[in-house]
N, C-alpha and C positions, 0 to 999 in steps of 0.2 A: 860738396855741391855748393856753389855760390848762390847768393840771393838771386842773381840774374838767371841762372839755370833753373832755379826753383820756380820762378815766376813766369818764365817763357812758356807760351802755349806748346802743347805736345806736337803740334804740326811742325815746329821749328827744331825739335830734338827727338831722339829715339825714345820709344816707350821701353822703360826698364822693367824686366820681368824676373821674378824669383820663383823657382820651381821647388816645391816641397813634396817629396815622396820617399817611401822607404825602399823602393826598388830602383837600383842604379840603371837598369836597362830601360825602365819606363822614363826616368829623368832624362837619360841620354836621347831617347827617341823623341820626347816632347821638345827638348832643346833644339834638336835638328829641325823639327817641323816649325817651331815658332821663329827661329832665326832666319828661316827662308822668307819670312814676311818682311817686306821693305819697311824700314823705320822701327822694327822691333829688335830689342837686344836682351838676351837672357843674361842678366848681370850675375846670376848665381844659382846654385842648386844646394839643397839642404836636406838632411835627414829630419824626420819629424821631431818635435819637442823643442828643447832649449836651443839646439843648433839652429833651427829655423828662426826662432825669435831673435837670437843674437845676429844672425846674418841679415835679417830684415832690418834690424836696428842699424847695423853698420852700412848696408848697401843702399838703403832708402829706395826700394823699388816702387814703381808706380802701380804694378799689379803683382799679386802673389797668387800662384796657382797651387792649391793644396789638395792632396788626396784625403778624402774623408775617412776612409777605412784604414787606420794606422794601428800598428801593434803597440799596445801599452799607452796610447794617448788618443784622444778624440780630436779629429781634424777641426771641428768647430771651436774647440778650446784653444787650439793653436791659432786659429784665425782671430779669435777675440783678443788673445794676448798680443798678436802683431798689430791689430787695429788700435789697441790701447797705447802702443808705442809710436805708431805711424798712422794717425787718423786719416790722412789724405790718401792713403793707399786703397786700392780696390782689391777685393779678395774674390777669387773664383774657386769654389769648392767642387 
């Protein structure tokens, strides 16, 4: 992402969304629904934990949607880790 892309208002570019959930069917359904919205782009999907943190760091989403009830890891912990790497991101639990 260039500096210009980073500083442009969201009205001029697509809202980038990362979905974090342990269920593939849930991720696929949410992706379909979110991408139906004009100006929204699901830039990625991730399993909870380290994969989600790595994808967030690489993809730099504007919004991260995280399932709170995850096996073996707390969704709020994943959210905190992502926000420590990308403070400008918004997280929806």
